[in-house]
Structure formats: C-alpha cells, structure tokens
C-alpha positions in Angstrom: 183.0 95.4 101.5 180.3 97.3 99.5 177.1 98.9 100.6 174.0 98.9 98.4 171.1 101.3 98.1 167.6 100.3 96.4 165.0 102.5 94.9 161.5 101.3 93.8 159.2 103.6 91.9 156.3 103.7 89.4 157.2 106.1 86.5 157.4 106.4 82.9 160.4 105.1 81.0 161.4 108.6 80.3 161.0 110.0 83.8 164.0 110.6 86.0 164.3 108.5 89.2 162.9 110.0 92.3 165.6 111.0 94.9 165.6 109.4 98.5 166.3 111.4 101.6 169.6 109.6 102.0 171.1 111.6 99.1 171.5 114.6 101.3 173.9 112.7 103.6 176.2 111.4 100.9 179.5 113.0 100.2 180.3 114.8 97.0 181.3 111.6 95.1 180.7 110.6 91.5 177.6 108.6 91.0 178.0 104.9 90.8 177.3 102.8 87.8 173.7 101.9 87.3 172.7 98.4 86.9 169.9 97.4 84.4 166.4 97.8 85.8 164.7 94.6 87.2 161.9 94.5 84.5 161.3 97.1 81.7 158.6 97.0 79.2 159.2 99.0 75.9 157.1 101.5 74.1 156.7 104.0 76.9 154.6 101.7 79.1 154.4 102.5 82.8 157.1 100.5 84.6 157.9 99.6 88.1 161.6 99.5 88.3 164.3 99.0 91.0 167.8 100.3 90.5 170.8 99.1 92.6 173.7 101.3 93.2 177.0 100.0 94.3 179.7 102.1 96.0 182.6 101.7 98.4 182.0 102.2 102.2 181.3 105.7 103.5 181.4 106.8 107.1 178.5 109.2 106.9 174.8 108.4 106.8 172.9 105.3 107.7 172.8 103.2 104.6 171.6 99.6 104.4 174.6 97.2 104.4 172.7 94.2 103.2 171.9 93.3 99.7 168.3 93.1 98.7 167.6 89.4 98.3 164.8 89.6 95.7 163.6 92.4 93.5 161.0 91.3 90.8 158.5 93.7 89.3 156.0 93.3 86.4 154.1 95.7 84.4 150.6 96.8 85.5 149.5 96.0 82.0 149.6 92.2 82.8 146.2 92.7 84.6 144.5 93.2 81.4 145.4 89.7 80.2 146.6 90.9 76.9 149.9 89.7 75.4 151.8 91.8 72.7 154.0 89.9 70.4 157.5 91.1 70.3 157.4 92.7 73.7 160.8 92.9 75.3 160.9 91.5 78.8 163.9 91.0 81.0 163.9 89.5 84.5 166.4 90.6 87.1 166.9 89.8 90.7 169.6 89.4 93.3 172.2 90.9 91.0 171.2 88.4 88.2 169.2 88.8 85.0 167.9 86.7 82.2 165.8 87.2 79.1 162.1 86.3 79.2 162.4 84.6 75.9 164.3 81.8 77.5 161.5 81.0 79.9 158.9 81.6 77.3 160.4 78.9 75.0 160.1 76.3 77.8 156.6 77.3 78.6 155.6 77.0 75.0 157.0 73.5 75.0 154.9 72.7 78.1 158.0 72.2 80.3 156.9 74.1 83.4 159.3 72.4 85.6 162.2 73.3 83.5 161.1 76.9 83.3 160.7 77.0 87.0 164.2 75.5 87.6 165.7 78.0 85.1 164.2 80.8 87.0 165.2 79.5 90.4 168.8 78.8 89.2 169.2 81.9 87.1 167.8 84.5 89.6 168.3 82.7 92.9 164.7 82.4 93.7 162.7 80.1 95.9 160.0 77.7 94.7 157.0 80.1 95.5 158.6 83.1 93.9 159.5 81.2 90.7 156.1 79.9 90.4 154.6 83.3 91.0 156.7 84.8 88.3 155.9 82.1 85.8 152.2 82.3 86.5 152.2 86.0 85.9 154.1 85.5 82.7 151.4 83.0 81.5 148.6 85.3 82.6 150.2 88.1 80.6 150.4 85.9 77.5 146.7 85.1 77.9 147.2 81.5 78.6 144.7 81.2 81.6 144.7 77.5 81.8 148.5 77.5 81.8 148.6 80.2 84.5 146.2 78.1 86.7 148.4 75.0 86.3 151.5 77.1 87.5 149.7 78.9 90.3 148.3 75.7 91.7 151.8 74.7 92.7 152.2 77.6 95.0 152.0 76.8 98.8 150.4 79.8 100.1 150.5 78.7 103.7 154.2 78.0 103.7 154.8 81.4 102.2 152.8 83.2 104.8 154.7 81.3 107.6 158.0 82.6 106.2 156.7 86.2 105.8 154.6 86.5 109.0 157.5 86.9 111.6 159.6 89.2 109.4 156.8 91.6 108.7 156.1 92.1 112.4 159.2 94.5 112.4 158.6 98.0 113.6 157.6 100.7 111.2 160.5 102.6 109.7 161.5 106.0 111.1 160.8 109.0 108.9 164.3 110.3 109.3 166.0 107.6 107.3 166.4 104.0 106.6 167.5 101.8 109.5 168.7 98.3 109.4 165.2 97.0 110.5 163.9 98.8 107.4 165.9 96.7 105.1 165.0 93.6 107.0 161.3 94.0 106.5 161.6 95.4 103.0 163.0 92.1 101.7 160.0 89.9 102.6 157.5 92.7 101.4 158.6 92.0 97.9 158.1 88.4 98.5 154.7 89.0 100.0 153.8 91.2 97.0 154.9 88.5 94.5 153.0 85.7 96.2 149.9 87.5 97.0 149.8 89.2 93.5 150.0 85.6 92.2 147.0 84.4 94.1 145.0 87.4 93.1 145.9 86.8 89.4 144.8 83.1 89.9 141.5 84.4 91.2 141.2 86.7 88.0 142.0 83.8 85.8 139.2 81.6 87.4 136.8 84.5 87.1 137.5 84.8 83.3 137.2 81.0 83.0 133.7 81.2 84.7 134.8 79.2 87.8 133.4 82.0 90.0 133.1 80.2 93.3 136.7 78.9 93.1 137.8 82.5 92.0 136.0 83.9 95.2 137.8 81.3 97.5 141.2 82.3 96.1 140.5 86.0 96.6 139.4 85.3 100.0 142.8 83.5 100.6 144.6 86.7 99.6 142.8 88.6 102.4 143.3 85.9 104.9 146.9 85.9 104.2 147.2 89.6 104.7 145.3 89.5 107.9 147.7 86.8 109.2 150.8 88.8 108.1 149.5 92.2 109.4 147.7 91.4 112.6 146.9 95.0 113.3 145.8 95.9 109.7 147.9 97.5 107.0 149.5 100.7 108.1 150.2 103.2 105.4 154.0 103.5 106.2 154.7 99.8 106.2 153.8 98.6 102.8 154.9 99.4 99.3 152.7 100.5 96.6 152.4 97.3 94.7 151.5 95.2 97.7 148.9 97.7 98.7 147.4 97.7 95.3 147.1 93.9 95.4 145.4 94.0 98.6 143.0 96.8 97.6 142.1 95.1 94.3 141.3 91.7 96.2 139.1 93.6 98.7 137.1 95.2 95.9 136.9 92.0 93.9 135.8 89.5 96.5 132.2 90.8 97.0 131.7 91.0 93.2 132.9 87.4 92.7 130.4 86.2 95.3 127.6 88.2 93.6 128.5 86.6 90.2 128.6 83.3 91.7 125.2 83.6 93.2 126.0 83.6 96.9 124.4 86.8 98.3 125.1 86.2 102.0 128.8 85.7 101.3 128.8 88.8 99.2 127.2 90.7 102.1 129.9 89.4 104.5 132.6 90.3 102.1 131.3 93.9 101.7 131.2 94.2 105.6 134.7 92.8 105.9 135.9 95.3 103.3 134.4 98.2 105.1 135.0 97.3 108.7 138.6 96.0 108.5 141.7 98.1 108.2 142.8 97.6 104.5 144.2 101.1 104.1 142.0 101.8 101.0 142.2 105.0 99.1 139.0 107.2 99.1 137.9 106.4 95.6 138.1 102.7 96.1 136.3 102.8 99.4 133.6 104.9 97.9 133.2 102.3 95.1 132.8 99.5 97.6 130.4 101.5 99.8 128.3 102.4 96.7 128.3 98.8 95.4 127.1 97.5 98.9 124.3 100.1 99.1 123.2 99.2 95.5 123.2 95.5 96.5 121.3 96.0 99.7 118.6 98.1 97.9 118.0 95.9 94.8 119.2 92.4 95.5 116.0 91.2 97.3 118.1 89.5 99.9 117.7 90.3 103.6 121.0 91.0 105.0 120.4 91.2 108.7 122.4 93.2 111.2 126.2 93.0 111.4 127.8 90.5 113.6 128.2 91.4 117.3 131.9 91.4 117.0 131.6 94.2 114.4 129.4 96.4 116.4 130.8 99.2 118.6 129.1 99.8 121.9 126.8 102.9 121.7 126.9 103.2 117.9 123.9 103.0 115.6 123.2 99.5 114.2 121.0 99.4 111.1 117.9 97.1 111.4 117.4 96.1 107.9 118.7 96.5 104.4 117.0 99.8 103.8 118.5 101.6 106.8 122.0 100.3 106.1 121.8 101.3 102.4 120.6 104.8 103.5 123.4 105.0 106.0 126.0 104.1 103.4 124.7 106.6 100.8 124.7 109.4 103.4 128.3 108.7 104.3 129.1 108.8 100.6 127.3 112.2 100.2 129.2 113.6 103.2 132.6 112.5 101.5 131.5 114.2 98.4 130.6 117.5 100.3 134.1 117.3 101.9 135.8 116.9 98.5 137.2 113.4 99.3 135.6 111.8 96.3 134.3 112.8 92.9 130.7 113.8 92.3 128.5 110.9 91.5 124.9 111.9 90.4 123.8 108.2 90.8 124.2 108.4 94.6 121.3 110.9 94.8 119.3 108.7 92.5 119.7 105.6 94.8 119.1 107.8 98.0 115.8 109.2 96.5 114.7 105.6 95.9 115.6 104.6 99.4 114.1 107.6 101.2 111.0 107.4 99.0 110.5 103.7 100.1 110.2 104.6 103.7 108.4 108.0 103.2 111.2 110.0 104.5 111.2 112.6 101.7 111.8 115.3 104.2 115.2 113.9 104.9 115.8 113.8 101.3 115.1 117.4 101.0 117.6 118.2 103.7 120.3 116.1 101.7 119.4 118.1 98.5 119.8 121.4 100.4 123.3 120.3 101.6 124.6 119.9 98.0 127.0 122.6 97.0 125.6 125.2 94.6 126.4 124.5 90.9 126.0 120.8 91.1 122.4 121.1 90.0 120.8 124.0 88.2 118.8 126.1 90.6 115.4 125.4 88.9 116.1 121.7 89.0 117.0 121.9 92.7 113.8 123.9 93.3 111.6 121.3 91.5 113.3 118.4 93.4 112.9 120.2 96.7 109.2 120.9 95.9 108.6 117.3 95.2 110.3 116.3 98.4 108.3 118.8 100.5 105.1 117.8 98.8 105.7 114.1 99.8 106.4 115.3 103.3 103.0 117.2 103.5 104.6 120.7 103.5 102.5 121.8 100.5 102.9 125.5 101.1 106.7 125.3 101.0 106.6 123.2 97.9 104.2 125.6 96.2 106.4 128.6 97.1 109.3 126.8 95.4 107.3 126.0 92.4 106.1 129.7 92.0 109.9 130.6 91.7 110.5 127.9 89.3 107.6 128.9 87.1 108.3 132.5 87.1 108.5 134.2 83.8 112.2 134.7 84.0 112.9 131.0 84.8 111.0 128.1 83.3 107.4 129.2 83.1 106.3 126.4 80.7 108.0 123.3 82.3 105.3 120.7 82.2 106.3 118.5 85.2 106.4 121.6 87.4 103.0 122.8 86.3 101.5 119.5 86.9 103.1 119.3 90.4 101.8 122.8 91.2 98.3 122.0 90.0 98.3 118.8 92.0 99.3 120.8 95.2 96.6 123.5 94.5 94.0 120.8 94.0 94.2 119.8 97.7 93.6 123.2 99.1 90.4 125.2 98.1 91.9 128.5 98.9 94.6 128.2 96.2 92.4 126.1 93.8 91.9 129.0 91.5 95.6 129.3 91.0 95.8 125.6 90.3 93.2 126.1 87.5 95.8 128.3 85.8 98.6 125.8 86.2 96.5 123.0 84.8 95.3 124.8 81.8 98.9 125.7 81.0 99.9 122.2 81.4 97.2 121.2 79.0 98.4 123.7 76.4 102.0 122.5 76.7 101.1 118.7 76.5 102.0 118.3 72.9 104.4 116.1 70.9 106.3 113.7 73.0 104.4 115.0 76.1 100.9 114.5 74.7 100.3 111.4 76.8 100.2 113.9 79.9 97.2 115.8 78.5 95.0 113.4 80.5 96.8 114.2 83.6 96.4 117.8 83.1 92.5 117.5 82.5 92.3 115.4 85.7 94.1 118.1 87.8 91.9 120.7 86.1 88.8 118.9 87.2 90.1 118.5 90.8 91.1 122.2 91.0 87.6 123.3 89.7 85.9 121.0 92.2 87.8 122.6 95.1 87.2 126.0 93.7 83.5 125.3 93.8 83.5 124.6 97.5 84.5 128.2 98.3 82.3 129.9 95.6 80.2 132.7 97.0 77.1 132.1 94.8 75.1 129.0 94.0 75.2 129.7 90.3 79.1 129.9 90.3 79.3 126.8 92.4 77.1 124.8 90.0 79.0 126.2 87.0 82.3 125.1 88.5 81.1 121.6 89.4 79.8 121.1 86.0 83.1 122.1 84.3 85.0 119.9 86.9 82.9 116.7 86.1 83.3 117.6 82.3 87.2 117.7 82.7 87.3 114.5 84.7 85.1 112.7 82.0 87.4 114.0 79.2 90.4 112.8 81.2 89.0 109.3 81.6 88.2 109.1 77.9 91.9 109.6 77.1 92.9 107.3 79.9 90.2 104.7 80.4 92.4 102.5 82.4 93.5 105.1 84.9 92.3 103.8 88.3 92.9 107.0 90.0 90.6 108.8 87.6 87.9 106.3 88.2 88.2 106.7 92.0 88.0 110.5 91.9 85.0 110.4 89.6 83.3 108.0 92.0 84.0 110.6 94.9 82.6 113.6 92.8 79.4 111.7 91.9 78.9 110.6 95.4 79.3 114.2 96.7 76.7 115.2 94.3 74.5 112.4 95.5 74.6 110.6 92.1 75.0 107.4 94.1 74.5 104.8 91.3 77.1 106.2 89.1 79.4 106.6 92.2 78.9 103.0 93.0 79.8 101.9 89.4 83.0 103.8 89.5 83.8 102.4 93.0 83.4 98.9 91.7 85.5 99.8 88.6 88.4 101.1 90.7 88.3 97.9 92.9 88.4 95.7 89.7 91.3 97.8 88.2 93.5 97.7 91.4 92.5 94.1 92.4 91.2 95.3 95.8 94.6 96.0 97.0 93.9 99.6 98.0 91.6 100.1 101.0 90.4 103.5 99.8 88.4 101.7 97.2 86.7 99.5 99.7 86.1 102.5 101.9 84.4 104.4 99.0 82.3 101.4 98.2 81.1 101.0 101.9 80.4 104.7 102.1 78.3 104.7 98.9 76.4 101.6 100.2 75.8 103.4 103.6 74.5 106.4 101.8 72.0 104.3 100.0 71.0 102.9 103.5 72.3 99.5 102.7 74.1 99.1 106.0 74.3 95.3 106.1 75.9 95.3 102.6 78.3 97.9 103.7 79.2 95.8 106.8 79.9 92.8 104.5 82.1 94.9 102.3 84.2 96.2 105.3 84.6 92.8 106.7 85.8 91.4 103.2 88.3 94.4 103.0 89.6 93.6 106.6 90.3 90.1 105.5 92.1 91.3 102.4 94.2 93.9 104.2 97.3 93.5 106.4 96.6 94.0 110.1 98.9 96.9 110.2 96.8 98.8 107.6 93.4 98.1 109.0 92.9 101.4 111.0 90.6 103.2 108.5 88.4 100.1 108.0 88.1 99.5 111.7 87.0 103.2 112.2 84.4 102.6 109.4 83.3 99.4 110.9 82.7 101.2 114.3 80.6 103.9 112.7 78.6 101.3 110.9 77.9 99.5 114.2 76.6 103.0 115.5 74.4 103.3 112.5 73.0 100.0 113.1 72.2 100.8 116.8 75.0 98.6 118.1 76.8 100.9 120.4 78.5 98.2 122.6 79.9 96.5 119.4 81.1 99.8 118.2 82.9 100.5 121.5 84.7 97.1 121.2 85.7 97.9 117.7 87.2 101.3 118.8 89.1 99.4 121.5 90.7 97.1 118.8 91.4 100.2 116.8 93.0 102.0 119.8 95.3 99.0 120.4 96.4 99.0 116.8 97.3 102.6 116.6 99.2 102.6 119.9 101.1 99.6 118.7 102.0 101.5 115.4 103.1 104.6 117.4 105.4 102.6 119.6 106.9 100.7 116.6 107.8 103.9 114.9 109.9 105.1 118.0 111.7 108.4 118.4 113.0 108.3 114.8 109.6 109.1 113.4 109.3 112.3 111.5 106.0 114.0 112.4 105.8 116.1 109.3 105.9 113.0 107.1 102.6 112.2 105.4 101.4 108.7 106.0 98.4 107.7 103.8 95.6 105.4 105.0 96.6 105.7 108.7 94.4 106.6 111.7 96.1 108.5 114.5 95.4 108.0 118.1 93.7 111.5 118.5 91.0 110.4 116.1 90.3 107.3 118.0 89.9 109.0 121.3 87.7 111.7 119.7 85.5 109.1 118.2 85.1 107.3 121.4 84.2 110.6 123.3 81.5 111.4 120.7 80.2 107.8 121.0 79.9 108.0 124.9 78.3 111.5 124.6 75.6 110.0 122.2 74.9 107.5 125.0 74.9 110.1 127.7 77.9 108.5 129.4 79.4 111.9 130.2 82.2 110.6 132.6 83.5 108.2 130.1 83.2 110.9 127.4 85.2 113.4 129.4 88.0 110.7 130.1 88.3 110.1 126.4 88.3 113.8 125.6 91.2 114.5 128.1 93.1 111.7 126.3 92.5 113.3 123.0 93.4 116.7 124.4 96.7 115.4 125.6 97.7 114.5 122.0 96.3 117.7 120.4 95.8 120.5 123.0 94.2 123.2 120.7 91.9 121.8 118.1 88.4 122.6 116.9 87.4 118.9 117.3 88.2 118.8 121.0 86.3 122.1 121.7 83.3 120.9 119.6 83.2 117.6 121.7 83.7 119.6 125.0 80.8 121.8 124.1 78.5 118.8 123.3 79.3 117.5 126.8 78.4 120.9 128.4 75.2 121.0 126.4 74.2 117.5 127.2 74.8 118.2 131.0 72.5 121.3 130.7 75.3 123.9 131.0 74.2 126.0 128.0 76.3 129.1 128.6 79.5 127.1 129.0 78.6 125.1 125.9 77.9 128.4 123.9 81.2 129.8 125.1 83.1 126.7 124.0 81.5 126.7 120.6 82.5 130.3 120.2 86.1 129.5 121.1 86.1 126.8 118.5 85.0 129.4 115.8 87.7 131.7 116.9 90.3 128.9 116.5 88.8 127.8 113.2 86.4 130.2 111.6 85.1 127.8 108.9 84.3 124.7 111.3 80.8 123.9 110.2 79.6 121.7 113.1 80.0 124.6 115.6 78.3 127.1 113.4 75.2 124.7 113.3 75.3 124.1 117.2 75.6 127.8 118.0 72.7 128.6 115.6 70.6 125.8 117.3 71.2 127.4 120.6 70.5 130.9 119.5 67.3 129.8 117.9 66.1 128.9 121.4 66.9 132.2 122.9 64.0 134.2 121.3 63.2 136.0 118.2 66.0 138.7 118.7 68.6 135.9 118.1 67.0 134.5 114.9 68.9 136.7 112.4 72.3 135.9 113.8 71.3 132.1 113.8 70.1 132.4 110.2 73.4 134.0 109.1 75.4 131.4 110.7 73.5 128.6 109.1 73.6 130.2 105.7 77.4 130.5 106.0 77.6 126.8 106.9 75.6 125.9 103.9 77.8 128.0 101.8 80.8 125.9 103.1 79.0 122.6 103.1 75.7 122.7 101.0 75.1 118.9 101.6 74.9 119.3 105.4 71.4 118.0 106.4 71.6 119.3 109.9 72.1 122.9 108.7 69.1 122.6 106.4 67.0 121.2 109.2 67.8 124.0 111.8 67.5 126.6 109.0 64.0 125.3 108.3 63.3 125.5 112.1 64.2 129.2 112.1 62.2 129.9 109.1 59.2 128.1 110.7 59.7 130.1 113.9 60.0 133.4 111.8 56.8 132.6 110.0 58.3 131.7 106.6 56.5 128.6 106.1 57.3 128.0 102.5 61.0 128.5 103.0 60.8 126.2 106.0 59.1 123.4 103.9 61.9 123.8 101.3 64.6 123.4 103.9 62.9 120.4 105.6 62.5 118.7 102.3 66.2 119.2 101.4 67.1 117.9 104.9 65.0 114.9 104.4 66.5 114.1 101.0 70.1 114.6 102.3 69.3 112.3 105.1 68.2 109.5 102.9 71.6 109.8 101.2 73.8 110.7 104.0 76.9 108.5 104.4 78.3 107.5 107.8 81.6 109.5 107.0 82.1 112.4 104.6 82.9 111.2 101.1 85.9 113.6 101.0 87.4 111.6 104.0 88.7 108.9 101.5 90.6 111.5 99.4 
C-alpha cells in the first residue's frame, strides 16, 4: 500500500517547488521519484503544476492515504485567447498522461465526440471535466465558435449537485492535512475546472458580441458558487485558481450588463459583487467600487436604494445615485489612506465632480486635507483647498491660502490662482484694492495659450475697482474708480461679447449709477443669452423697471419668471413680488405673498434635514430669517405693532444678534413713541455693525429733533452714511432738513433735489442684492 502527497503551486518553470508543512514530519528518507507535471507550457511561461510523490507507508505524520482523483491545470495565458503554434502541451490526471496533439488532431477534424472520448478514457475523466478541458483548449487556440460548441455540452446543474455536498466539509486545520482535507480537495479541482469553463464560455460570447448571453453565463458561475458555498467563500477553503475564476466572474458580470445595455441589471450585479462574500482581494474590490461609482455618476440611470434584504438595521442607506457614489468614493479614499490600495488620482476627480453637484465643497476640502503629504504638491493643494473654501463661502480662508500660493517664493505668477484671488477680493470692498493688484497681474500674464483669459482678468479688475469705489474717502476718488471700473468692464465685453455674466454685471453697474436705459438693455441681453433660465436676470429686469416707476410691468415680469421657474427656486421672486405689492399700496396681497414664501422656505429647510452644512453657499435662496424680518417691517409700516413684534421674535430665534433685528426693534419702539428706547436700540445696532446705514439715518433723524446742539452730530452721521451709500435718498432728505434748520438754504435745496431725483429712480430692492 502506498500513500500519496500532492502539491499545487503557481510558479515559474525554473522555480523550486514550495515545501509543505508535512515535510517536517517525514523520516530522513531519500526523496521519491517525481512524476511529470500535470500541464507544462514551455518558454518560461508561468505554470500551475501539481506533482505527485509515491512512497512506502510511514508510521509518522498524518499523510493522505487516498489518491487524488483529478488534477488538471492549464496556463493562465489561455485567457488572452491567443494560440502559439508549436507550443508543447501535455495533459496529466489520475496517474495518466497524454499529448495534447492527439486531442488537437481530432478537434481539427471536427470530431468533438472522439476528442472527448479520448480524454475520458485516457485520463479517467467524467463528461463535464472532459468537456471543460476541450473547451479550454479550443479557447486557447482562438476557435471561439468551437469552444462554444464544446462548452454547450456541459451540464452545470449536474456538476453542482455532485460538488455541493462534498464542499460542505469542514475547513482544514492549520496544523496539517487531515483525511477530510483530501476529501474536499478532490471536488475543488473539479469545481475549478467546470466553473472556469463556464467563465471562458462567457468570455467567448463577449468576444463574439453576444453580450446578453455572456452576462447570463457569467451569472451562472456566481449562482453555482453560491450554491456550493452557502456561507460565502472562506479564504482557507479554496485554492487559488478557483478563487481567481470567481473573482474574475464577479468583476466581469456588471461590465457585461453595461455593454449589453441593461443598466438596472448592471446595478444589481455591482451591488451583488460588493454585498456578498466573494473573498475579493483589495485591488479587485477597489476596481469594482470605482466602476460602480463612475456608473452611478455618469450613466444617467436612477439606481434607487438597495433592496431591503441588503440593508443592515441602523446603517446609512443612500437615497440616490449621488449619495451612493459619494459613499463609495469616500470608502475608496479611506482604503488609500490606510495603504490597502494604490493611489488613483481619478478618484479625487470623480469625488470633486460629485460633491460639486450637491454644493458640498466644504466636505471636499476635508477630503483634500486628509490626503497624505507628497501626493500633491503643496501649492496645488493650497489652490484646490482655496477653490473648495471659496465655494463653501469661506472666502477669508480661501484668500489666506492663495496669498501663500502667490508668495514670491512659491508661484507668484500662476494665472488661475491670480484670477481666483481677484474674484474673492471683488466680493469684499475691504480687500478690493488687493484684488486690483491680482487682476492686473493676471491681465499681464494672460498671453500665448492663456490669452483667452484676458477678458476674465479685465472683468475682475472692473469688479474690484467698483468695490473699491464704495469705500473711497473722497467723491473725486470714487468717481475716478467708478469710471475705470466701467471702462474695464466694457473692454472685457468687447473681447467676450457673448459672455452673459459680463452683460449682467454691466447691467448692475449702470443701474447703480442710475443709467437705467443702458441697464435695461443689458438686463434684456442677459435674459436672451441665457434663455431666461437664471432668475437673477428676471430680478434685475424687474428692479430696473421698478426704478423707472413701471410697477405694473415689473409685476408682469415677475409673474412670467415665476411661471418659468421651478417651485423650489421661487423664493427670491416671491420676495420681490411682495415688495412690488407694497409699492402698489396692496399690503394685504403682500402679506399673502409673504405667507407663501414662508411656507416654501420652511419646506426647504425641513427637506435638507440634519445633514445640511450651514457654511455652504446656496445661490438664489431666501432664508427664513429674511421672511420674518420682511413681515415685521411690513406690519410696522401698517402700525400693527403686536404682529410686528411676533414676527420679529421669530426672526430673533433664527439669528439672535443682528443689525437687522435691532433696526426693526428700534422702528417698533419709535412707532410706539418710546424715543429713548428706540435711540438706545439704534446705538446698539451701530455698536454691532458700525457701517449699517439705516440706523445711522434714523439716529440722525431723532437727533435733529432734539435741538440745535445735536445738529452737528446728526450731520456727521448722515455724511458718513452718504459716504457708504451715496444713492440713499433718505440720507439726502434728512441732511437737507438739517441744513434747513441750520439756516443753510442753498445746501438744503441741493440735498432735497438729490433726494427727489433718487426717489424717482429708487428700486424696490437694492440693485446689489442680485449680485
């Protein structure tokens, strides 16, 4: 009686065989004779070989006493579908061997049955095993149609039924091979052979363009594996080739469904791959996760949530494609940070796209900060973070990063960083002068391939100059800066006549300078260029019409914009409509419009839920605070003091310390005759926000009624208010009253004339509110 010991390995032909733990238990006996390997491909190719040792009985060590029934291995190069003439191939199994040329000759003659019989008789194989080996041979030879004819004869269900009970054996012990180990090793090779054959059948169908059939066959492989391994594939229970076949099938199935044009089946295949236990390696799992995320982002197919059976109680379930893709990409980035997969720069590109779609650039900034140093150059990281913070409304943090990036020892002339810094500065009058420098440097560097960005530089220069003019200390300097701003914007639109943003900004600038006819022309041009899809164009047009005292036309424009705008985005238009009703002396209609607006913003707030990031910028949205504050002002103008106080308390709950609420509270005190309380409230407002113009005007108005001793203080407050807002008609009016009381009749006439002219062109909202 002879015992046998079997080794299976993937190695090069020149590499020595790996030793098994059982060698340490063998007596000091000469090594047995080595039989030929099962299959060997020449020319140094990678081989998968099995070597059988025969030796007389020994008393020591637990060594299998049963011959391996089947050992058939083929080269991994077969998957390429290439056949190399003259390649030496030998089949060996169950102690028998035969040359591949014998089988190939029968296949060349079309005698599949004879080739199959030859293998079954020569190697003691069953029907499925012989068919699988023939199909692999045909696939290797590049005869895909022939391989399909052979594969079609395999009864997969019968093979599964034979393999299923045997593979339920317990997992082998780490200390050594037991008898049960040899019992489940035998059918694993059979499983590998049959499942690999079905996988190659799917690959053959794919190459022949029969994608739906290929996906069905690939799905059969995974169904078979689930039937054989009920609890998933444990790492210790399968050999390498079987695991590789399963892994390749898991990765191939969703790709086949995508190529076949079945997106929902592809989504199911992706989720099956990621939620079932296939024992995938990290790199393959990462490829599947990335492929699924890319498919969710760009396929245009709504995936829907996973099935209830795949959901774990208490776990987060994505609500849509975007959330699921972001979740997958973040998981992949976490794997990268832990060193489980190789760095893939495209992951950050996809995540940038996904988070930008949902205005979550602050989250993107956090992901960028978590990336290990050295992956990105520090200047590139600073610039990317600055862009993220700018999108999240944290302009100061973004500008600080750009200042580091544009330092003379870093990259002081990088065009995109200069443009971004100029854009940030153009939104804040206190740093507008710094932005002028960035914009001028950007214009100087916009040469060669970047010359098309010169228009952008001129545009930002004009915006920065316009902001700088608002904080100028002298009228002469203000006029000069405003003239230069309009000049830069006109130069920019000459370079980019189809730039709708430039047309809009020119319209706002001309409107602020009360050149209403030109502003109206640019507002209409912006609506034509954008097709009326942006509500800020409609708002600008309505404001210009209201400044021309054409309220009925402004009302028509607002209603038309509401008809063209989705309900979720109607907030600014409803607020504009309410103010139009007030200007037309229809306060009850205005209250009803405010109620509709309040219902809209509350519904928006509830839909965002607790996951909303408060720092994120949301364009063209009206917040609940603004609605309550507007209602409070409206009730105050009607002398409904109780209702005004209720609305003001609601606003104060949302924003406890703000100049707007203090101003509204002072108006209520003043309307009720509580002058000292009103004055104290206005002063508190200025302490909170020193440049708040409405409170400066109201304090000056109260002081002007307290006698001649208070007139200089009132005049100083009004002069300061006009420095900040030269087009404020109320400031001009009260300044005229003070000049009149002080005996300066000529100055008073000039102030009253300015107030009258501004009242004739005063919009219902500030023109700057649309920026």
